[in-house]
C-alpha positions in Angstrom: 24.5 -36.7 20.1 27.5 -35.9 17.9 30.9 -36.5 19.5 33.7 -37.1 17.0 36.6 -37.9 19.3 37.8 -37.7 22.9 40.9 -35.7 23.8 39.9 -34.5 27.3 36.9 -35.3 29.5 36.1 -31.6 29.6 35.6 -31.6 25.9 33.0 -34.5 26.3 31.3 -32.6 29.1 30.9 -29.5 27.1 29.5 -31.4 24.1 27.1 -33.4 26.2 25.8 -30.3 28.1 25.2 -28.7 24.7 23.3 -31.7 23.5 21.2 -31.8 26.7 20.0 -28.3 25.9 18.6 -29.3 22.6 14.8 -29.6 22.6 13.9 -33.0 21.2 10.7 -35.0 20.8 11.1 -36.4 24.3 10.6 -32.8 25.6 7.1 -32.6 24.1 4.7 -32.0 26.9 1.7 -34.3 27.1 -1.0 -35.4 29.6 -3.6 -38.2 30.0 -7.3 -37.5 30.0 -9.7 -40.2 31.2 -12.5 -40.6 28.7 -15.5 -42.9 28.5 -15.6 -45.8 26.1 -18.7 -44.3 24.6 -16.6 -41.5 23.2 -15.1 -44.0 20.7 -17.3 -44.1 17.6 -16.0 -47.4 16.4 -13.5 -50.0 17.6 -12.2 -53.2 16.2 -14.4 -52.9 13.1 -13.2 -56.3 11.7 -14.1 -58.0 14.9 -10.9 -60.1 14.7 -11.0 -61.9 18.1 -8.5 -64.5 17.0 -5.5 -62.2 16.5 -6.7 -60.1 19.5 -6.7 -63.1 21.9 -3.4 -64.3 20.6 -1.7 -60.9 21.1 -3.2 -60.7 24.7 -2.0 -64.2 25.5 1.5 -63.4 24.1 1.7 -60.2 26.1 0.5 -62.1 29.2 3.4 -64.5 28.9 5.8 -61.6 29.0 4.0 -59.9 31.9 4.1 -63.1 33.9 7.9 -63.1 33.7 8.0 -59.8 35.6 7.7 -59.3 39.3 4.0 -58.9 40.2 4.6 -55.8 42.2 6.6 -54.0 39.5 4.8 -51.1 37.8 4.0 -49.7 34.4 4.3 -45.9 34.9 2.6 -43.2 32.9 3.8 -39.8 34.1 2.2 -39.3 37.5 0.1 -42.5 37.6 1.0 -46.1 37.3 -0.3 -49.7 37.7 1.0 -52.9 39.1 1.9 -55.6 36.6 -0.4 -58.0 38.5 -3.3 -55.6 37.9 -2.6 -55.7 34.2 -2.5 -59.5 34.4 -5.8 -59.6 36.3 -7.6 -57.3 33.8 -6.1 -59.1 30.8 -7.2 -62.5 32.0 -10.7 -61.3 32.8 -10.8 -59.7 29.4 -10.0 -63.0 27.7 -12.6 -64.8 29.8 -15.2 -62.3 28.6 -14.2 -62.8 25.0 -14.3 -66.6 25.4 -17.8 -66.2 26.8 -18.9 -64.5 23.5 -19.1 -61.0 24.9 -18.4 -58.3 22.3 -14.9 -56.8 22.2 -16.2 -53.4 23.3 -18.2 -54.8 26.2 -15.2 -56.9 27.3 -13.1 -53.7 27.3 -15.7 -51.7 29.3 -15.8 -54.5 31.9 -12.0 -54.6 32.5 -10.2 -51.5 31.4 -10.3 -47.7 31.6 -9.4 -45.4 28.7 -7.0 -42.5 28.9 -6.5 -40.2 25.9 -3.0 -39.0 25.2 -3.2 -35.2 24.8 -0.3 -33.3 23.4 -0.1 -29.9 25.0 1.2 -28.1 21.9 -1.6 -29.7 19.8 1.2 -31.3 17.7 -0.4 -34.3 15.9 0.5 -37.9 16.8 2.0 -39.5 13.8 1.6 -43.2 13.0 4.1 -44.7 10.7 4.6 -48.4 9.9 7.2 -51.2 9.5 7.2 -54.7 8.2 9.4 -57.8 7.6 10.8 -57.8 4.0 11.5 -61.0 2.2 15.0 -61.1 0.6 17.0 -63.8 -1.2 20.3 -64.5 0.4 23.2 -67.0 0.8 25.2 -68.3 3.7 28.3 -68.1 1.5 29.6 -65.4 -0.8 29.4 -65.8 -4.6 29.3 -63.8 -7.8 25.5 -63.4 -7.2 25.6 -62.7 -3.4 28.4 -60.2 -2.6 26.8 -57.9 0.0 27.6 -59.1 3.5 25.3 -58.9 6.5 27.4 -58.3 9.6 26.8 -59.3 13.2 27.7 -56.9 16.1 31.5 -56.3 16.1 33.4 -57.0 19.3 35.7 -54.0 19.0 32.9 -51.5 19.6 33.4 -49.7 23.0 30.5 -48.7 25.2 31.0 -45.6 27.4 28.6 -44.7 30.2 29.3 -41.0 30.8 27.6 -41.0 34.2 30.6 -43.0 35.4 32.7 -39.9 34.7 30.3 -37.3 36.0 27.0 -37.8 37.9 25.4 -35.0 35.9 25.6 -37.1 32.8 22.9 -39.6 33.8 21.6 -41.7 30.9 24.2 -40.3 28.5 26.1 -42.9 26.5 28.4 -43.1 23.5 30.0 -45.9 21.5 33.1 -45.9 19.4 36.4 -47.7 18.7 39.8 -47.5 20.2 42.7 -46.5 17.9 46.1 -45.5 19.3 44.7 -44.8 22.7 41.9 -42.6 21.3 38.2 -43.2 21.3 37.0 -42.5 17.8 33.5 -42.7 16.2 32.8 -46.2 15.0 33.1 -46.8 11.2 30.4 -45.1 9.0 28.2 -46.8 6.4 30.6 -45.8 3.6 33.6 -47.2 5.5 31.7 -50.5 6.3 30.0 -51.1 3.0 32.2 -49.5 0.3 35.7 -49.5 2.0 35.0 -52.9 3.6 36.8 -52.2 6.8 35.0 -55.2 8.5 35.8 -57.6 5.7 37.2 -61.0 6.7 36.9 -60.4 10.4 34.5 -63.3 11.0 31.5 -61.0 11.3 29.6 -62.0 8.1 26.4 -64.0 8.9 24.9 -63.9 5.3 25.3 -62.3 1.9 22.6 -60.5 -0.1 22.4 -59.6 -3.8 22.6 -55.8 -3.5 23.1 -53.0 -0.9 19.7 -51.5 -1.5 18.0 -54.7 -0.1 20.4 -54.5 2.9 19.6 -50.8 3.5 15.8 -51.4 3.7 16.2 -54.3 6.0 18.2 -52.0 8.2 15.3 -49.5 8.1 12.8 -52.2 9.2 15.1 -53.7 11.8 14.7 -57.3 10.6 14.0 -59.4 7.6 13.3 -63.0 6.4 16.0 -64.5 4.3 15.4 -67.2 1.7 18.4 -69.3 0.8 19.1 -71.2 -2.5 17.9 -74.5 -0.9 14.6 -72.7 0.0 15.4 -72.8 3.7 14.6 -69.6 5.6 16.0 -67.6 8.5 15.2 -64.3 10.2 17.8 -61.6 10.7 17.1 -59.4 13.7 18.5 -56.0 14.8 21.4 -56.5 17.2 22.9 -53.0 17.4 24.2 -50.1 15.3 27.3 -48.1 14.8 26.0 -45.0 16.7 26.6 -42.7 13.8 24.2 -40.0 12.6 20.9 -41.2 11.1 19.9 -39.2 8.0 16.8 -40.1 6.0 17.8 -40.6 2.4 14.3 -39.5 1.3 15.3 -36.0 2.5 18.5 -36.2 0.5 16.6 -37.1 -2.7 14.0 -34.3 -2.0 16.7 -31.7 -1.3 18.5 -32.6 -4.5 15.2 -32.3 -6.5 15.2 -36.0 -7.4 11.8 -36.6 -5.8 9.0 -34.2 -5.0 7.8 -34.0 -1.4 4.5 -35.7 -2.1 6.4 -38.5 -3.9 8.7 -39.5 -1.1 7.8 -43.1 0.1 9.7 -46.3 0.7 8.5 -47.5 -2.7 9.6 -44.4 -4.6 13.0 -44.3 -2.9 13.7 -47.9 -3.7 12.6 -47.5 -7.3 14.8 -44.4 -7.7 17.8 -46.2 -6.3 17.2 -49.3 -8.6 16.9 -47.0 -11.6 20.1 -45.0 -10.8 22.7 -47.6 -9.8 25.5 -45.2 -10.4 24.1 -42.9 -7.6 23.3 -45.6 -5.1 26.4 -45.5 -2.9 26.5 -41.7 -2.7 22.8 -41.4 -1.7 22.9 -44.3 0.7 26.1 -43.0 2.4 24.4 -39.7 3.3 23.0 -41.9 6.1 26.1 -42.7 8.2 24.2 -45.1 10.5 24.7 -48.8 9.9 22.8 -51.7 11.5 24.2 -55.1 12.7 22.1 -58.2 12.9 21.7 -61.7 14.5 20.7 -64.7 12.5 17.7 -66.6 14.0 15.5 -69.5 13.3 12.3 -67.9 14.6 10.7 -64.5 14.5 10.0 -61.7 14.2 10.5 -60.5 17.7 10.3 -57.0 19.3 12.8 -55.6 21.7 11.1 -57.3 24.7 11.5 -60.7 23.0 7.8 -61.1 22.3 6.9 -62.4 18.8 5.3 -59.5 16.9 1.7 -59.8 15.8 0.6 -58.0 12.6 -1.5 -54.9 13.4 -1.3 -55.8 17.1 2.3 -54.8 17.9 3.6 -51.3 18.2 7.1 -49.7 18.4 7.0 -46.7 20.8 9.2 -44.7 23.1 9.1 -47.0 26.1 10.2 -44.2 28.4 6.8 -42.6 27.6 4.7 -45.7 27.0 6.1 -48.7 29.0 6.8 -52.0 27.3 3.7 -54.3 27.5 1.2 -51.4 27.5 -2.1 -52.0 25.9 -3.0 -49.1 23.6 -5.9 -48.1 21.3 -4.8 -46.5 18.1 -7.2 -44.6 15.9 -6.3 -43.3 12.4 -7.2 -43.4 8.8 -5.6 -46.2 6.8 -3.1 -45.0 4.2 -4.0 -45.4 0.6 -2.2 -48.1 -1.3 -2.5 -49.6 -4.8 -4.5 -52.5 -3.3 -6.7 -50.2 -1.1 -7.9 -46.9 -2.6 -10.8 -46.3 -0.2 -10.0 -44.7 3.1 -10.9 -46.9 6.1 -10.6 -46.1 9.7 -8.1 -48.2 11.7 -9.3 -48.3 15.3 -7.6 -51.2 17.0 -6.0 -52.5 20.2 -2.3 -53.1 20.1 0.6 -53.6 22.5 3.9 -51.7 22.9 6.4 -54.5 22.2 9.2 -52.8 20.2 11.2 -49.7 19.8 12.7 -47.8 16.9 15.6 -45.4 16.3 13.4 -42.6 15.1 10.5 -43.4 17.5 11.0 -40.8 20.2 8.5 -39.0 22.5 4.7 -39.3 22.7 3.9 -38.2 19.1 5.5 -41.1 17.2 4.1 -44.6 17.0 5.2 -47.3 14.5 2.7 -50.0 13.7 3.9 -53.5 12.7 2.0 -54.4 9.5 3.4 -58.0 9.0 5.6 -59.7 6.5 6.1 -59.5 2.7 5.1 -57.1 -0.1 1.5 -56.4 1.0 2.6 -55.3 4.4 5.4 -53.4 2.9 3.1 -51.5 0.6 1.2 -50.3 3.7 4.3 -49.6 5.7 5.9 -47.7 2.9 3.2 -45.0 2.7 2.2 -44.9 6.4 2.4 -41.4 7.9 -1.0 -40.9 9.4 -2.2 -38.4 12.0 -4.5 -39.9 14.6 -5.5 -40.4 18.2 -3.8 -42.5 20.8 -5.2 -44.0 24.1 -3.7 -45.9 27.0 -6.0 -48.9 27.9 -5.5 -49.2 31.7 -6.6 -52.0 34.1 -9.8 -51.6 36.1 -9.3 -54.9 38.1 -7.1 -54.9 41.2 -5.6 -58.1 42.5 -6.2 -58.2 46.2 -7.0 -54.5 46.2 -3.6 -53.6 44.9 -4.5 -51.1 42.2 -2.1 -48.3 42.7 -2.8 -44.6 43.0 -4.1 -42.8 39.9 -3.2 -39.4 41.4 -6.6 -38.0 40.9 -8.0 -40.5 38.5 -10.8 -42.8 39.7 -10.4 -46.5 38.8 
């Protein structure tokens, strides 16, 4: 939603109404179709029970913090949290009793295929945790600051001004009694408008490293004494996000089939005189927290490689168990196409992850995970794995679906 400044509330109202009419990915129509487990040709091909059990246990810890009678809602049907807990515990018991993964699933869960009405494909992208050298103090080598969330950013809930603007928010800064957009990337990085305001939490060697940590939402910093700390997404400036890959393509710097994280990073490193201009086409800027442990998703559950997903949690509630099914992207390490049909949990979100057709898979940490994430843009199938067990006969209405 683009709102550049506020003079009168009526001006806001017109702009927001205009933005509400825009058809976005969240407007994509979809439904759920119950399908038998036998319809899945293969699942969990690597039979990795260790990471599967760990991810189920971590998700259970989060579910156990919620009220047992709270629900996970999927359009017109939904389930109690306590039913997810029952089914998950019984699933773990079956795995521990040496039942196969598929048999354990059949015993405890039902399967619902996500069907997009328009036949638009579901796209699976990827993200990872990059490793970057950093310092806690600036020097000739480390000159690019990582900032924490500034305190002068103002949050405005437009519903407080008009009830028709439910779930509409803006952020900005106050200057001479006017609410203005918060500083852009160019103003923050190149003009250094936040310099010496006590917001620096670390320093990196170059702005390209910072940019790609922003894209991933977190990173693992290694300091000169070999100690390490995570930086984790804290917020952003609420300015327009524009993919710099599109800028390079539109300028003829990269061909469409060449655009990937690796090719973009390589081009920026090879063209240092163009770095700022290209990076600044994306006005969005991310702020971070410095943490000892990680990586964590937005629900504060530690992410598990290949088992954690970023999704639109208005569509797929946090904590949902999903089955993803797509062809692995080709990388320099893996040239043969392999099917990736695996269970994973919705434990994170992403700025570009909106609607039912976008899922981001967490691939892990370091260069190997980055090589996969950088070329991930796969079409595939998506399923909700829903509980069969009911705790004290509490399984909620399926609105036409049989448990």
